[in-house]
C-alpha positions in Angstrom: 11.4 9.3 6.6 9.7 11.7 8.7 11.5 14.8 9.8 12.3 15.5 13.5 13.1 18.0 15.8 15.1 17.2 19.1 13.3 17.7 22.0 14.5 15.1 24.3 17.5 13.6 25.1 16.4 9.9 24.3 14.0 8.3 21.9 12.7 4.7 22.6 12.9 2.2 19.5 9.4 2.6 19.0 9.8 6.4 18.2 12.9 6.1 16.1 10.8 3.0 14.2 8.2 5.7 13.7 10.2 8.5 12.8 11.4 6.6 9.5 8.3 4.3 9.3 10.2 1.3 9.5 9.9 -1.9 11.8 12.0 -2.2 15.0 13.7 -5.4 13.7 15.1 -3.4 11.2 16.5 -0.9 13.4 17.8 -3.9 15.3 19.3 -5.3 12.9 21.1 -2.4 11.2 22.2 -2.0 14.6 24.4 -5.4 14.5 25.4 -4.4 10.7 26.9 -0.8 11.2 28.5 0.1 14.6 27.9 3.8 14.1 23.8 2.7 15.5 25.1 2.0 18.7 22.1 3.3 21.1 22.8 3.1 25.0 21.2 0.6 27.0 19.6 0.5 30.2 20.3 -2.3 32.6 17.1 -4.0 31.7 18.0 -3.9 27.8 16.3 -1.2 26.8 17.8 1.1 24.0 18.0 4.6 24.7 18.6 6.5 20.9 20.1 9.9 21.3 20.6 12.1 18.4 23.9 10.7 17.2 22.1 7.5 16.8 19.3 8.8 15.0 21.7 10.6 12.3 23.5 7.4 11.7 20.3 5.6 11.0 19.2 8.6 8.6 22.6 7.8 6.8 21.9 4.1 6.5 18.1 4.8 5.5 19.1 7.3 3.1 21.8 5.0 1.5 19.7 2.0 1.9 16.0 3.0 1.0 16.3 6.1 -0.4 19.4 5.2 -3.0 18.8 1.5 -3.0 22.2 0.3 -1.9 22.4 -3.1 -0.7 23.7 -3.0 3.2 27.3 -4.2 1.9 26.9 -1.4 -0.8 26.1 1.2 1.9 29.4 -0.6 4.3 31.6 0.5 1.2 30.2 4.2 0.8 30.4 5.1 4.6 33.8 3.6 4.3 35.1 5.6 1.5 33.7 8.7 1.8 31.3 9.3 5.0 31.6 12.9 5.0 30.4 13.2 1.3 27.3 11.0 2.2 26.8 13.1 5.6 27.1 16.3 3.2 24.8 14.8 0.2 22.4 13.4 2.9 21.9 16.5 4.6 21.2 18.6 1.5 18.6 16.1 0.5 17.1 16.3 3.8 17.2 20.1 3.9 15.4 20.2 0.2 12.7 17.4 1.3 12.0 19.8 4.1 11.4 23.0 2.1 9.8 20.8 -0.7 7.4 19.7 2.4 6.6 23.4 3.5 6.2 24.8 -0.2 3.5 21.6 -0.6 1.9 22.7 2.3 1.7 26.2 1.3 0.1 25.5 -2.4 -2.2 23.3 -0.1 -3.1 26.6 1.9 -3.5 29.0 -1.2 -5.7 26.4 -2.8 -8.1 26.6 0.1 -8.1 30.0 0.5 -9.4 30.1 -3.4 -12.1 27.5 -2.9 
């Protein structure tokens, strides 16, 4: 899952799929399975993902892709302790960002030594 910076008010399904490196069809499926993933739709049916939708997808992604839970398991986990899941996922997300920054710094130092 790639990190994103909230720069726009709405994102298209293709942009969100790219953020998480998943197929658009998977996002549509998760939309049916998880009520918290509920993008706005235009009159023509085009999905417009807001920050809240992206955060909900990030939680589902974390449970299903990172932790390896089934959809039923992810639903149960969110039902039992959504705040705990949110807190844990946020910590992991931030730590991954720190790791990425440290790797970038290491690579820069390696280049300077070469």
